[in-house]
N, C-alpha and C positions, 0 to 999 in steps of 0.2 A: 485469449489471455483477460482475465478479470482483475479488475484493481478497485477495489471498495475503499472510496477516500471518506474521510471524516474531519471536518474542520476542527481543532482541538486548541484551547489553551496552556493543554499539558498531555504528554502522554509517556509511557513508558514501558517496557518489557522485562522482566525477569526470567531468570532459569535457574533453578533451585537456588531462589532467593537474591542470586545477585542480581542486579540492573546490566542489562546489556545494552540498553539502547534507551536514551531518553530524548526529548524535545521540549520546548516549550511552545510556544506562539506556532502554528503550523499545520501540517497535516500528517495524519495516521492512515498509511496506507495499506491495506491487507491485499496481497499480490496472490490470485490463483493462477495456477499453469494450467492449459489443457494440451493433451495429446497434438504434436502439429506446431504448437508454438513455437514463433521464430525470434532471433536476434531482432530483426526486421520492427515487428510486433512489441517487442520489448521498448524498444526506441519510440516509437508513435506514443506508446504509452505514457513513457515518462514524458515527454512532451508536452501531452495534453496534461499531466497532473501538474506540472510545472508553470503552466500557463491557463488552467481553468479557473475562471474567476468566480471565487466564493467567499472572498473577502470584503468586508464592507469599504467603501471609501467614506468620503467627509459627509456624505448626505445617507449615508448608512446603507445605499445600495449596493448588491456583490457586484462588485465590479472592478476589484484587485486580487493580483493570482497570488500562487506563492512567490514568485520570483520578484511579483512587485513588493512585496512587504519584507523580503528577506526571512522569513521562517523558515521553523525547521522541517525536515520529511522524516517521519519513522516508517519505515518499510519492513512487515513483517510477513512471512510467507504463510498462506493458510489455504491448503489443499482444498479443504472443505467448498470454496468457492467453485471449484470445477466438478461439484457433485450435479450427478441427473437428478431431480426433484419434483417432475412433472407426474410421476404416477407411483403410485405406493405410498407406502407410510415408513419409511427405509431410503435414506439418500443411496444411490448408485454411482461410485468412485470409477467408474470405468472411462469416461472422458479425461480424468486427472492423468498428466504427466508422470512418466515414471519417476522415482524420484532422483536419480544421478543427472538427466536430462533437467528436470524440474529445477535441482540446487543449480545446476549451472546456468539456468537462465535467471534464477534469483541473484546469483552472484553477481551475474552481466549486468543487470538492472540496478543491481547497487555502484558495481562501479564505475557506471555510465551517470548514475545520478551525483556521485561526488565528485565527477569529474565536471560534471556542468552546474551544479549548486551549491556543493561546499558543505553546507549545512545539513547534513544527512547522517541517520542512523539506523540500525539494522536488528532484525531479531537473530536468532540461531535458526537455522534452517535444520527441520526436523525433531527440533526439541518440543519440548512440553512448556510452553511457554504460557506466563500471567501477564496479561496485557492490563494496565489502567490508563485510562483516559477521562478527560474531561471534555464531552464534545460540547463544542461550542456553537448555540443554536438552537435545538440541535441540527446540525449540517452535514447531510451524508449523501452521496451520490456513487452510483453502481457504473463503473467505464468499461466499456468494452472493446476489443482489439480482435 
């Protein structure tokens, strides 16, 4: 399981012109599910996302987490994060989980995030989504479980 997190001052996701999820200050998480990923891995990734210290403290150092600041979390499924890119000029998607199982893990992640954090929004699994964000910093990290 891979999560690409970006510290944002705002982010939103639209499907067919309708905003289906948005946050202000917080994190945009692009979530990629690999074959064999588990709910345990999703829990661990969620814990890391909520506790990862990427927000500035009073001295400007990245020393505060999403939980510390009470920021929003926008979770968007992104199967391309599971792509094989080491060889050739075209990504291979064999490592990506099958859609039904990937959707179940994505929904599990969202449910757990809402139970633990509260300020959580999501995209729509499998939809053609338009994601807008203002990356603050820019600050971007790839987390893997």
